[in-house]
N, C-alpha and C positions, 0 to 999 in steps of 0.2 A: 396863055399869054406868051408873047415873044420874049425871049431871053436876050438881054443886052450884053454884048461882048465888047469889053473895053480893051483897047490896045494900050500897051505900055508906052509911056511917053519916050520919044527918041532922046537918048542922052546926047547932050552937046559936048563935043570934045574940046578940051582946053588945049590950045595951040602950044603953049609953053610946056605943058606936061607931055604932049606928044613929041615935041622936040627933045625933051629930056630922055624919053624912052628910046628914041632913035640914037641918041648919044651913048646911052648905056649899051645898046645893042652893038654899036661900033667898038666899044671896049671889049665885049665878048668876041667879036670878030678878030680883034687884034691879038687875042690869045688863042686863036684857032678853034673857036667854038662857033657853030652855026646856030643861030637862033631862029626857031620856027614858032610862029604864032598860029595856033590851030584850035578848033572847037573840040570839046570833049568833056568828060567828067573827071577832070584833074585840075590842079593848080598849075603844075609845071615842075620842071626839074631837069637834072642832068641825065643823059643817057648816051649809049654808044650804039651806032647803027652801022654795021659793016666797017668797023674801025674808024668811023667818023664821029667826032665829038659834037654832040648836039645839046642844046638847051631848049626844052619845050616850054611854051607859055600859053595859058588858056586865053583865047580871044575874048571870052565873055567877062573876064575880070575887069573891074573899073580901073581907070588910069592910076589912081593912087595905089591900089593893090598891085598892079603890074610893076610900078616903079619900086615899091617896097620889096616885092618878091625878087625882082632882078638884082637889086642892090644887096639884099641879104645873102643871096647865093653867090654873088660876085665877091663878097667879103670873105667867103670861104676858100677862094682860089688864091694862088700866088700872084699878086699884082704889084709886087714891090718894084719890079724892073720895067714897068711901063708907066708912061705919064697919064695921070688921071687928074682932071681939073680939081682944085682944092675943094670946091663946093660939093662935087660928087663924092670925093673921098670922105668928106665929113658926113654926108648923108649915108655912106656905106657903114660908117662906124655907128650910126644911130638907128639903122634899119632893124626892124624886128619882124619876124614872120607872123602874119595875122591868121 
């Protein structure tokens, strides 16, 4: 008997969440971090590559986990001297690593 292979349903991206992810990435850029979104067996995190500050983020995480992960790690950096929208700053305070 033939085996049926089912494809995973394609996830629909939420435009608002995607815009929020891009906003958070801009904050990282403003404090001299380059954010790279790549495939792999990792969630993400900070690293140095040839004296360049990087933040890696797994491409396969869903949008909510990406946002939460970006915000939680951003809250660990010194962001006192840069402007961050109040709603993003509030989300930083409430973020938890999943």
